C-alpha positions, 0 to 999 in steps of 0.5 A: 538538497534534501528529500523528505516524505511524511504521513499526514497528521491524521495518519500518525494519530490513527496509528497510535490508536491501533491495537498492539496486534491485529492477529487476522488478515481481515483485521489488518486489511480492515485497518488498511482500507480504513486508512485508504478511505480517510486519505482521500476523504481528508484530501491528503492523497489518493485512495491507497494504503499499505501496512507493514506488519509482523506476519506471525504476531500481527504487530503493526509497524506502520501504515503508509498512505499515498502522498503523491499530490501533496508531496509533488512526488510521483513515487510517493505511493502507499507501498513506498511510503509504508515500506520506507517508513518501516525500514526507517523505524526498524533501522534496516533496508532489508525487511527480510533479514534472517535475524528479524521477524517475517514482515508482511505488506498488506495493500488495498489492491495489487501494487502498481508496476513501480510498487511491485518492484519495491515489494521485491527489494524491500525483503518482505516475506508476505504480500496480502492484497484485497484484489488484483483484477481490473476494477481499480483502473476501470472504476477510478481511471488510475494507470497501474502500468504494465504488470508482468504477466507472471507477477504471482509466480515472480513473487513466489520465486523470491520467497514472497507468499501471496494472499489475494482477495482479502476484503475485496468488496470493501476495497472496491467500495472505496474506489467507487466512493473515490470516483464518485467524489470527483477527486483528482486522478493524477496519472503522469502527463494527465493520462496522455499516451502521447 
């Protein structure tokens, strides 16, 4: 028995083209949004990407993309891909270990219910998102699950800084373009509530 998830070849090549550091939150989010667009345009997954960076230097570790459909794995969301690959690259399950730099997760929207939990368990110190409102679900039809009503406070309780609305409009445009493309919206059971 074996279990393996991987990034598409184009994402590996794009990672190699990134600068040594992306010093601003806008530069980090711009890269993440670019990966989210390329992922659906190249038919390698949904319109989602999540990058792990050294918070203070902006050094990229990895940018993960959604791989649910190509991997036949409902948990292969961008955040899980990014966090898991970062942990493998860095050789640790705890991205918040004392002896390590502070790591930051940059995502092109608020994490879904599953990925919200993955953020806690990863150890990251900072979460940067393009937005958190209903736009994603309204525009695309993806089901993000029942988000805790105090989700922002729960992050703060665990020492995870939150920065919201970084390049909001650019992220929303990717969702609009995804919806216009007619690409598959892969909710479990086809989105059925029954």
